[in-house]
N, CA, C and O atoms as CSV, one atom per row, in Angstrom:
chain,resi,resn,atom,element,x,y,z
A,1,MET,N,N,1.127,-1.186,-0.146
A,1,MET,CA,C,0.134,-0.034,-0.081
A,1,MET,C,C,0.970,1.409,0.062
A,1,MET,O,O,1.994,1.441,0.745
A,2,THR,N,N,0.487,2.561,-0.601
A,2,THR,CA,C,1.067,3.379,-0.442
A,2,THR,C,C,0.523,4.621,-0.108
A,2,THR,O,O,-0.434,4.953,-0.808
A,3,VAL,N,N,0.853,5.364,0.730
A,3,VAL,CA,C,0.356,6.855,0.612
A,3,VAL,C,C,0.832,7.936,0.191
A,3,VAL,O,O,2.042,8.156,0.246
A,4,ASP,N,N,-0.059,8.823,-0.317
A,4,ASP,CA,C,0.595,9.784,-0.950
A,4,ASP,C,C,2.120,9.592,-2.234
A,4,ASP,O,O,3.214,10.157,-2.236
A,5,GLY,N,N,1.615,8.712,-3.041
A,5,GLY,CA,C,2.567,8.208,-4.162
A,5,GLY,C,C,3.730,7.838,-3.480
A,5,GLY,O,O,4.591,7.535,-4.306
A,6,VAL,N,N,4.229,7.705,-2.030
A,6,VAL,CA,C,5.146,7.389,-1.341
A,6,VAL,C,C,5.493,5.569,-1.414
A,6,VAL,O,O,4.728,4.799,-0.835
A,7,HIS,N,N,6.558,5.114,-2.086
A,7,HIS,CA,C,6.531,4.003,-2.168
A,7,HIS,C,C,7.700,3.306,-1.212
A,7,HIS,O,O,8.751,3.916,-1.017
A,8,ASN,N,N,7.433,1.824,-0.548
A,8,ASN,CA,C,8.336,1.652,0.062
A,8,ASN,C,C,7.735,-0.429,0.200
A,8,ASN,O,O,7.149,-1.122,1.032
A,9,GLN,N,N,8.228,-0.585,-0.887
A,9,GLN,CA,C,8.171,-2.207,-0.983
A,9,GLN,C,C,9.361,-2.905,-1.472
A,9,GLN,O,O,9.972,-2.482,-2.453
A,10,VAL,N,N,9.850,-4.345,-0.597
A,10,VAL,CA,C,11.097,-4.844,-0.972
A,10,VAL,C,C,10.501,-6.005,-1.183
A,10,VAL,O,O,9.424,-6.407,-0.741
A,11,TRP,N,N,11.306,-6.551,-1.925
A,11,TRP,CA,C,11.559,-8.276,-2.415
A,11,TRP,C,C,13.025,-8.633,-1.901
A,11,TRP,O,O,14.038,-8.152,-2.408
A,12,LEU,N,N,13.023,-9.594,-0.764
A,12,LEU,CA,C,14.293,-9.817,-0.685
A,12,LEU,C,C,14.376,-11.665,-0.647
A,12,LEU,O,O,13.493,-12.481,-0.382
A,13,SER,N,N,15.425,-11.806,-0.925
A,13,SER,CA,C,15.286,-13.524,-0.527
A,13,SER,C,C,16.581,-13.664,0.063
A,13,SER,O,O,17.465,-12.807,0.041
A,14,GLY,N,N,16.662,-15.184,0.773
A,14,GLY,CA,C,17.168,-15.533,1.211
A,14,GLY,C,C,17.595,-16.684,2.123
A,14,GLY,O,O,17.132,-17.739,1.689
A,15,THR,N,N,18.372,-16.863,3.322
A,15,THR,CA,C,18.324,-17.834,4.108
A,15,THR,C,C,17.884,-17.706,5.684
A,15,THR,O,O,18.332,-16.796,6.381
A,16,LEU,N,N,16.888,-18.780,6.235
A,16,LEU,CA,C,16.666,-18.508,7.389
A,16,LEU,C,C,18.146,-18.949,8.517
A,16,LEU,O,O,18.638,-20.077,8.517
A,17,VAL,N,N,18.647,-17.815,9.388
A,17,VAL,CA,C,19.805,-18.221,10.176
A,17,VAL,C,C,19.256,-19.137,11.144
A,17,VAL,O,O,20.005,-20.085,11.383
A,18,ARG,N,N,18.464,-19.130,11.597
A,18,ARG,CA,C,17.980,-19.669,12.729
A,18,ARG,C,C,16.410,-20.361,12.588
A,18,ARG,O,O,15.934,-20.353,11.452
A,19,ASP,N,N,15.910,-20.725,13.261
A,19,ASP,CA,C,14.088,-21.243,13.339
A,19,ASP,C,C,13.453,-20.105,13.911
A,19,ASP,O,O,14.005,-19.545,14.858
A,20,PRO,N,N,12.337,-19.672,13.452
A,20,PRO,CA,C,11.623,-18.175,13.941
A,20,PRO,C,C,11.011,-18.471,14.943
A,20,PRO,O,O,10.713,-19.627,15.243
A,21,GLU,N,N,10.750,-17.497,15.578
A,21,GLU,CA,C,10.623,-17.339,16.936
A,21,GLU,C,C,9.312,-16.575,17.376
A,21,GLU,O,O,9.256,-15.352,17.244
A,22,PHE,N,N,8.223,-17.321,17.915
A,22,PHE,CA,C,6.848,-16.380,17.508
A,22,PHE,C,C,6.324,-16.003,19.233
A,22,PHE,O,O,6.845,-16.517,20.223
A,23,ARG,N,N,5.434,-15.216,19.256
A,23,ARG,CA,C,4.720,-14.538,20.818
A,23,ARG,C,C,3.623,-13.622,20.518
A,23,ARG,O,O,3.686,-13.225,19.354
A,24,HIS,N,N,3.063,-13.357,20.896
A,24,HIS,CA,C,1.689,-12.318,20.883
A,24,HIS,C,C,2.233,-10.830,21.694
A,24,HIS,O,O,3.033,-10.667,22.615
A,25,SER,N,N,1.440,-9.903,20.925
A,25,SER,CA,C,1.511,-8.660,21.127
A,25,SER,C,C,1.113,-8.044,22.122
A,25,SER,O,O,0.193,-8.815,22.393
A,26,PRO,N,N,1.053,-7.266,22.905
A,26,PRO,CA,C,0.240,-6.849,24.200
A,26,PRO,C,C,-1.129,-6.836,23.869
A,26,PRO,O,O,-1.998,-7.077,24.706
A,27,ALA,N,N,-1.427,-6.499,22.394
A,27,ALA,CA,C,-2.730,-6.417,22.424
A,27,ALA,C,C,-3.291,-8.023,21.612
A,27,ALA,O,O,-4.325,-8.101,20.947
A,28,GLY,N,N,-2.682,-8.765,21.776
A,28,GLY,CA,C,-3.229,-10.239,21.530
A,28,GLY,C,C,-2.668,-10.627,19.690
A,28,GLY,O,O,-2.889,-11.718,19.164
A,29,ILE,N,N,-2.114,-9.739,19.152
A,29,ILE,CA,C,-1.547,-9.908,17.855
A,29,ILE,C,C,-0.436,-11.024,17.314
A,29,ILE,O,O,0.690,-10.664,16.968
A,30,PRO,N,N,-0.948,-12.682,17.270
A,30,PRO,CA,C,-0.220,-12.952,17.223
A,30,PRO,C,C,1.548,-12.582,16.000
A,30,PRO,O,O,1.367,-12.174,14.853
A,31,LEU,N,N,2.705,-12.768,16.421
A,31,LEU,CA,C,3.578,-11.890,16.002
A,31,LEU,C,C,4.652,-13.213,15.861
A,31,LEU,O,O,4.911,-14.117,16.656
A,32,GLY,N,N,5.116,-12.939,14.601
A,32,GLY,CA,C,6.442,-14.207,14.637
A,32,GLY,C,C,8.068,-13.366,14.098
A,32,GLY,O,O,7.868,-12.378,13.392
A,33,ARG,N,N,9.006,-13.572,14.277
A,33,ARG,CA,C,10.057,-13.267,13.375
A,33,ARG,C,C,11.210,-14.133,13.562
A,33,ARG,O,O,11.366,-15.042,14.377
A,34,PHE,N,N,12.240,-13.550,12.376
A,34,PHE,CA,C,13.439,-14.379,11.932
A,34,PHE,C,C,14.583,-13.416,11.275
A,34,PHE,O,O,14.473,-12.310,10.746
A,35,THR,N,N,15.897,-14.373,11.537
A,35,THR,CA,C,16.506,-13.876,10.957
A,35,THR,C,C,16.738,-13.908,9.374
A,35,THR,O,O,16.601,-15.087,9.047
A,36,LEU,N,N,17.000,-13.210,8.363
A,36,LEU,CA,C,17.180,-13.744,6.891
A,36,LEU,C,C,18.628,-13.299,6.682
A,36,LEU,O,O,19.074,-12.265,7.179
A,37,GLU,N,N,19.354,-14.157,5.899
A,37,GLU,CA,C,20.625,-13.929,5.628
A,37,GLU,C,C,20.446,-14.006,3.628
A,37,GLU,O,O,19.939,-14.868,2.911
A,38,HIS,N,N,21.018,-12.890,3.350
A,38,HIS,CA,C,21.090,-13.023,1.781
A,38,HIS,C,C,22.306,-12.622,1.520
A,38,HIS,O,O,23.001,-11.793,2.108
A,39,GLN,N,N,22.598,-13.501,0.256
A,39,GLN,CA,C,24.010,-13.411,-0.436
A,39,GLN,C,C,24.008,-13.280,-1.998
A,39,GLN,O,O,23.602,-14.311,-2.535
A,40,SER,N,N,24.279,-12.496,-2.676
A,40,SER,CA,C,24.435,-12.295,-3.852
A,40,SER,C,C,25.716,-11.849,-4.772
A,40,SER,O,O,26.876,-11.752,-4.372
A,41,ARG,N,N,25.327,-11.649,-5.844
A,41,ARG,CA,C,26.555,-10.891,-6.580
A,41,ARG,C,C,25.418,-9.832,-7.625
A,41,ARG,O,O,24.369,-10.171,-8.173
A,42,GLN,N,N,26.107,-8.488,-7.621
A,42,GLN,CA,C,25.364,-7.444,-8.246
A,42,GLN,C,C,26.282,-6.703,-8.809
A,42,GLN,O,O,27.463,-6.830,-8.487
A,43,GLN,N,N,25.804,-5.665,-9.896
A,43,GLN,CA,C,26.387,-4.857,-10.743
A,43,GLN,C,C,26.261,-3.447,-9.769
A,43,GLN,O,O,25.238,-3.131,-9.161
A,44,GLU,N,N,27.363,-2.788,-9.771
A,44,GLU,CA,C,26.838,-1.216,-9.262
A,44,GLU,C,C,28.447,-0.685,-10.085
A,44,GLU,O,O,29.633,-0.924,-9.859
A,45,ALA,N,N,27.796,0.030,-10.980
A,45,ALA,CA,C,29.185,1.086,-12.029
A,45,ALA,C,C,29.587,0.268,-12.518
A,45,ALA,O,O,30.811,0.158,-12.583
A,46,GLY,N,N,28.698,-0.732,-13.117
A,46,GLY,CA,C,29.478,-1.697,-14.216
A,46,GLY,C,C,30.589,-2.672,-13.724
A,46,GLY,O,O,31.299,-3.245,-14.549
A,47,MET,N,N,30.772,-2.896,-12.150
A,47,MET,CA,C,31.277,-3.475,-11.845
A,47,MET,C,C,30.570,-4.608,-10.470
A,47,MET,O,O,29.869,-4.401,-9.479
A,48,PRO,N,N,31.198,-5.803,-11.076
A,48,PRO,CA,C,30.900,-6.806,-9.770
A,48,PRO,C,C,30.587,-6.468,-8.392
A,48,PRO,O,O,31.277,-5.619,-7.828
A,49,ARG,N,N,29.652,-7.019,-7.802
A,49,ARG,CA,C,29.923,-6.729,-6.029
A,49,ARG,C,C,29.467,-7.976,-5.492
A,49,ARG,O,O,28.841,-8.890,-6.027
A,50,GLN,N,N,30.040,-7.788,-3.974
A,50,GLN,CA,C,28.783,-9.154,-3.754
A,50,GLN,C,C,28.304,-8.537,-2.324
A,50,GLN,O,O,28.896,-8.063,-1.355
A,51,ALA,N,N,27.048,-8.756,-2.641
A,51,ALA,CA,C,26.295,-8.213,-1.793
A,51,ALA,C,C,25.475,-9.359,-0.475
A,51,ALA,O,O,24.560,-10.160,-0.664
A,52,ARG,N,N,26.126,-9.083,0.670
A,52,ARG,CA,C,25.534,-9.458,2.179
A,52,ARG,C,C,25.241,-8.913,3.266
A,52,ARG,O,O,25.838,-8.052,3.912
A,53,LEU,N,N,24.199,-9.501,3.466
A,53,LEU,CA,C,23.409,-8.589,4.921
A,53,LEU,C,C,22.635,-9.450,5.440
A,53,LEU,O,O,22.153,-10.346,4.748
A,54,ARG,N,N,22.349,-9.320,6.903
A,54,ARG,CA,C,21.262,-9.943,7.644
A,54,ARG,C,C,20.299,-8.907,8.365
A,54,ARG,O,O,20.680,-7.936,9.018
A,55,ILE,N,N,18.904,-9.307,8.117
A,55,ILE,CA,C,18.022,-8.426,8.570
A,55,ILE,C,C,17.245,-9.258,9.235
A,55,ILE,O,O,17.387,-10.481,9.247
A,56,THR,N,N,16.155,-8.455,9.975
A,56,THR,CA,C,15.582,-9.303,11.174
A,56,THR,C,C,13.922,-9.219,10.091
A,56,THR,O,O,13.594,-8.318,9.319
A,57,VAL,N,N,13.406,-10.095,10.322
A,57,VAL,CA,C,12.211,-10.055,9.340
A,57,VAL,C,C,10.989,-10.209,10.443
A,57,VAL,O,O,11.104,-11.011,11.370
A,58,LYS,N,N,9.936,-9.474,10.298
A,58,LYS,CA,C,8.511,-9.367,11.460
A,58,LYS,C,C,7.692,-10.051,10.591
A,58,LYS,O,O,8.049,-9.927,9.419
A,59,ALA,N,N,6.837,-10.645,10.743
A,59,ALA,CA,C,5.704,-11.048,10.563
A,59,ALA,C,C,4.502,-11.325,11.393
A,59,ALA,O,O,4.562,-12.221,12.236
A,60,ALA,N,N,3.465,-10.664,11.234
A,60,ALA,CA,C,1.800,-10.714,12.123
A,60,ALA,C,C,0.945,-10.826,11.519
A,60,ALA,O,O,0.716,-10.288,10.436
A,61,GLY,N,N,0.159,-11.718,12.245
A,61,GLY,CA,C,-1.588,-12.257,12.003
A,61,GLY,C,C,-0.944,-13.549,11.697
A,61,GLY,O,O,0.214,-13.895,11.459
A,62,ASP,N,N,-2.570,-14.401,11.822
A,62,ASP,CA,C,-2.606,-15.485,11.312
A,62,ASP,C,C,-2.072,-15.987,10.434
A,62,ASP,O,O,-1.224,-16.820,10.752
A,63,LEU,N,N,-2.273,-15.764,9.123
A,63,LEU,CA,C,-2.114,-16.260,7.569
A,63,LEU,C,C,-0.715,-16.456,7.518
A,63,LEU,O,O,-0.223,-17.572,7.347
A,64,LEU,N,N,0.203,-15.026,7.711
A,64,LEU,CA,C,1.512,-15.489,7.539
A,64,LEU,C,C,2.540,-16.670,8.871
A,64,LEU,O,O,3.565,-17.344,8.763
A,65,LEU,N,N,1.440,-16.361,10.169
A,65,LEU,CA,C,2.564,-17.154,10.970
A,65,LEU,C,C,2.174,-18.660,10.643
A,65,LEU,O,O,3.110,-19.453,10.751
A,66,GLN,N,N,0.980,-19.168,10.273
A,66,GLN,CA,C,0.671,-20.308,9.830
A,66,GLN,C,C,1.755,-20.682,9.079
A,66,GLN,O,O,2.434,-21.682,9.312
A,67,ARG,N,N,2.001,-19.622,7.856
A,67,ARG,CA,C,3.343,-20.209,7.056
A,67,ARG,C,C,4.389,-20.023,7.589
A,67,ARG,O,O,5.124,-20.970,7.310
A,68,LEU,N,N,4.875,-19.320,8.210
A,68,LEU,CA,C,6.137,-19.252,9.194
A,68,LEU,C,C,6.054,-20.240,9.995
A,68,LEU,O,O,6.926,-19.975,10.822
A,69,ARG,N,N,5.552,-21.267,10.320
A,69,ARG,CA,C,5.364,-22.007,10.957
A,69,ARG,C,C,6.231,-23.462,10.715
A,69,ARG,O,O,6.767,-24.296,11.444
A,70,THR,N,N,6.028,-23.241,9.140
A,70,THR,CA,C,6.136,-24.338,7.848
A,70,THR,C,C,8.097,-24.664,8.309
A,70,THR,O,O,8.688,-25.730,8.475
A,71,LEU,N,N,8.622,-23.148,8.389
A,71,LEU,CA,C,10.154,-22.666,8.172
A,71,LEU,C,C,10.762,-23.328,9.100
A,71,LEU,O,O,10.217,-23.729,10.128
A,72,GLN,N,N,12.143,-23.516,8.748
A,72,GLN,CA,C,13.102,-23.987,10.071
A,72,GLN,C,C,14.590,-23.044,9.908
A,72,GLN,O,O,14.846,-21.923,9.466
A,73,ARG,N,N,15.099,-23.753,10.298
A,73,ARG,CA,C,16.532,-22.532,10.157
A,73,ARG,C,C,17.218,-23.378,8.523
A,73,ARG,O,O,16.449,-24.206,8.034
A,74,GLY,N,N,18.215,-23.208,7.975
A,74,GLY,CA,C,18.372,-23.454,6.390
A,74,GLY,C,C,17.574,-23.273,5.609
A,74,GLY,O,O,17.877,-23.357,4.419
A,75,ASP,N,N,16.272,-22.960,6.009
A,75,ASP,CA,C,15.262,-23.238,4.240
A,75,ASP,C,C,15.597,-21.806,3.896
A,75,ASP,O,O,16.092,-21.000,4.684
A,76,ARG,N,N,15.252,-21.556,2.536
A,76,ARG,CA,C,15.357,-20.464,1.585
A,76,ARG,C,C,14.087,-19.614,1.240
A,76,ARG,O,O,13.140,-20.243,0.768
A,77,VAL,N,N,13.958,-18.364,1.402
A,77,VAL,CA,C,12.276,-17.784,0.996
A,77,VAL,C,C,12.718,-16.901,0.586
A,77,VAL,O,O,13.917,-16.629,0.531
A,78,ARG,N,N,11.622,-16.145,0.136
A,78,ARG,CA,C,11.456,-14.871,-0.604
A,78,ARG,C,C,10.524,-14.326,0.202
A,78,ARG,O,O,9.473,-14.846,0.579
A,79,VAL,N,N,11.141,-12.785,0.559
A,79,VAL,CA,C,9.938,-11.904,1.605
A,79,VAL,C,C,9.868,-10.917,0.646
A,79,VAL,O,O,10.819,-10.393,0.068
A,80,ARG,N,N,8.491,-10.652,0.480
A,80,ARG,CA,C,7.588,-9.087,0.056
A,80,ARG,C,C,7.318,-8.686,1.970
A,80,ARG,O,O,6.825,-9.301,2.916
A,81,GLY,N,N,8.096,-7.053,1.735
A,81,GLY,CA,C,7.287,-6.275,2.555
A,81,GLY,C,C,7.737,-5.119,2.416
A,81,GLY,O,O,7.943,-4.700,1.277
A,82,PHE,N,N,8.042,-4.197,3.715
A,82,PHE,CA,C,8.111,-2.794,3.525
A,82,PHE,C,C,9.301,-2.496,4.797
A,82,PHE,O,O,9.173,-2.924,5.944
A,83,LEU,N,N,9.851,-2.106,4.567
A,83,LEU,CA,C,11.133,-1.448,5.672
A,83,LEU,C,C,10.930,-0.609,6.785
A,83,LEU,O,O,10.310,0.395,6.432
A,84,ASN,N,N,11.278,-0.614,8.329
A,84,ASN,CA,C,10.764,-0.063,9.239
A,84,ASN,C,C,11.946,0.318,10.012
A,84,ASN,O,O,13.016,-0.187,9.675
A,85,ARG,N,N,11.910,1.285,11.182
A,85,ARG,CA,C,13.017,1.173,12.519
A,85,ARG,C,C,12.367,-0.063,13.283
A,85,ARG,O,O,11.353,-0.721,13.048
A,86,ASP,N,N,13.090,-0.116,14.037
A,86,ASP,CA,C,12.414,-1.145,15.224
A,86,ASP,C,C,13.629,-0.579,16.468
A,86,ASP,O,O,14.859,-0.543,16.441
A,87,ASN,N,N,12.797,-0.254,17.327
A,87,ASN,CA,C,13.712,-0.416,18.715
A,87,ASN,C,C,14.186,-1.563,19.146
A,87,ASN,O,O,13.364,-2.436,19.427
A,88,HIS,N,N,15.337,-1.784,19.272
A,88,HIS,CA,C,15.705,-2.776,19.717
A,88,HIS,C,C,16.269,-2.980,21.442
A,88,HIS,O,O,16.584,-1.973,22.076
A,89,ARG,N,N,16.339,-4.230,22.017
A,89,ARG,CA,C,16.816,-4.263,23.378
A,89,ARG,C,C,17.646,-3.620,24.385
A,89,ARG,O,O,17.647,-3.600,25.616
A,90,ASN,N,N,18.630,-2.895,23.101
A,90,ASN,CA,C,19.492,-2.234,24.288
A,90,ASN,C,C,19.304,-0.561,23.566
A,90,ASN,O,O,20.115,0.336,23.341
A,91,GLY,N,N,18.390,-0.645,23.437
A,91,GLY,CA,C,17.809,0.986,22.832
A,91,GLY,C,C,18.189,1.673,21.598
A,91,GLY,O,O,17.689,2.780,21.400
A,92,GLU,N,N,19.294,1.005,20.422
A,92,GLU,CA,C,19.471,0.982,19.283
A,92,GLU,C,C,18.497,0.991,18.605
A,92,GLU,O,O,17.620,0.261,19.067
A,93,GLN,N,N,18.121,1.704,17.312
A,93,GLN,CA,C,16.885,1.329,16.286
A,93,GLN,C,C,17.776,0.711,15.155
A,93,GLN,O,O,18.895,1.127,14.854
A,94,ARG,N,N,17.134,-0.323,14.581
A,94,ARG,CA,C,17.518,-1.520,13.551
A,94,ARG,C,C,16.601,-1.483,12.455
A,94,ARG,O,O,15.379,-1.494,12.598
A,95,LEU,N,N,17.277,-1.433,11.220
A,95,LEU,CA,C,16.043,-1.531,10.013
A,95,LEU,C,C,15.642,-2.795,10.242
A,95,LEU,O,O,16.527,-3.467,10.770
A,96,VAL,N,N,14.536,-3.421,10.019
A,96,VAL,CA,C,13.445,-4.453,10.201
A,96,VAL,C,C,12.503,-4.308,8.886
A,96,VAL,O,O,11.876,-3.357,8.421
A,97,LEU,N,N,12.705,-5.907,8.414
A,97,LEU,CA,C,11.391,-6.078,7.059
A,97,LEU,C,C,10.251,-6.637,7.873
A,97,LEU,O,O,10.291,-7.496,8.754
A,98,HIS,N,N,9.239,-5.973,7.396
A,98,HIS,CA,C,7.900,-6.055,7.760
A,98,HIS,C,C,7.278,-7.390,6.759
A,98,HIS,O,O,7.102,-7.071,5.583
A,99,ALA,N,N,7.052,-8.347,7.003
A,99,ALA,CA,C,6.751,-9.219,5.753
A,99,ALA,C,C,5.157,-8.720,5.405
A,99,ALA,O,O,4.480,-8.003,6.143
A,100,GLU,N,N,4.781,-9.215,4.246
A,100,GLU,CA,C,3.513,-9.194,3.730
A,100,GLU,C,C,3.035,-10.238,2.971
A,100,GLU,O,O,1.820,-10.360,2.813
A,101,GLN,N,N,4.039,-11.229,2.339
A,101,GLN,CA,C,4.197,-12.413,1.577
A,101,GLN,C,C,5.726,-13.185,2.217
A,101,GLN,O,O,6.751,-12.669,2.660
A,102,ILE,N,N,5.426,-14.267,2.074
A,102,ILE,CA,C,6.729,-15.160,2.313
A,102,ILE,C,C,6.600,-16.455,1.661
A,102,ILE,O,O,5.659,-17.205,1.921
A,103,GLU,N,N,7.610,-16.774,0.733
A,103,GLU,CA,C,7.472,-18.271,-0.256
A,103,GLU,C,C,8.417,-18.688,0.248
A,103,GLU,O,O,9.254,-18.124,0.952
A,104,SER,N,N,8.316,-19.906,-0.153
A,104,SER,CA,C,9.756,-21.369,0.022
A,104,SER,C,C,10.421,-21.199,-1.280
A,104,SER,O,O,9.762,-21.290,-2.315
A,105,LEU,N,N,11.756,-20.943,-1.296
A,105,LEU,CA,C,12.304,-21.335,-2.465
A,105,LEU,C,C,13.308,-22.663,-2.350
A,105,LEU,O,O,13.884,-22.947,-1.300
A,106,PRO,N,N,13.451,-23.532,-3.736
A,106,PRO,CA,C,14.043,-24.257,-3.550
A,106,PRO,C,C,15.863,-24.665,-3.456
A,106,PRO,O,O,16.821,-24.076,-3.957
A,107,GLY,N,N,15.823,-25.466,-2.905
A,107,GLY,CA,C,17.654,-25.355,-2.734
A,107,GLY,C,C,18.070,-24.465,-1.656
A,107,GLY,O,O,17.417,-23.535,-1.183
A,108,SER,N,N,19.463,-24.938,-1.260
A,108,SER,CA,C,19.890,-23.788,-0.182
A,108,SER,C,C,21.241,-23.462,-0.321
A,108,SER,O,O,22.068,-23.261,0.569
A,109,GLU,N,N,21.372,-23.433,-1.512
A,109,GLU,CA,C,22.708,-22.565,-2.156
A,109,GLU,C,C,22.590,-21.379,-2.379
A,109,GLU,O,O,21.538,-20.939,-2.842
A,110,PRO,N,N,23.713,-20.538,-2.081
A,110,PRO,CA,C,23.530,-19.231,-1.650
A,110,PRO,C,C,23.353,-18.546,-2.956
A,110,PRO,O,O,24.071,-19.109,-3.782
A,111,GLU,N,N,22.755,-17.657,-3.430
A,111,GLU,CA,C,22.235,-17.152,-4.771
A,111,GLU,C,C,23.327,-16.346,-5.354
A,111,GLU,O,O,24.179,-15.740,-4.704
A,112,GLN,N,N,23.200,-16.406,-6.930
A,112,GLN,CA,C,24.082,-15.708,-7.635
A,112,GLN,C,C,23.357,-14.828,-8.564
A,112,GLN,O,O,22.964,-15.143,-9.688
A,113,GLY,N,N,23.204,-13.565,-7.914
A,113,GLY,CA,C,22.726,-12.376,-9.222
A,113,GLY,C,C,20.952,-11.863,-8.570
A,113,GLY,O,O,20.275,-11.048,-9.197
C-alpha cells in the first residue's frame, strides 16, 4: 500500500539463520520473527560486487504465522514487505523488514544474481 505516492516495497530472498520465534503482542496479535541472510552478486557502476546482509523479518497475523510455522533454520525464502525502524533491546534502532508475503524457494545454495 502506498500513501501519497510514496513507495516502500521490498523483495528480498535468502536463508533463515535460525528457527523462527513466536509470541503475541500486548494487544493479542500473533507475531513471528526470524533473521534472513542474503548473499548475491550485483552490478554497481559496471563492476561486480558481493552483496551480503542479515536483516530481521517480522510477520504479524494468523495467515503469515501459519506459513512461518512451516519454516526452519536453513530454509530459503523470498519475502515481500516494507522496511521500518524498530527499537532493539539495548535501545538502538535497527532496520526491520515487515513481511506481507513469504514464499519458499528450492535449494539451499547462496544466490548468484
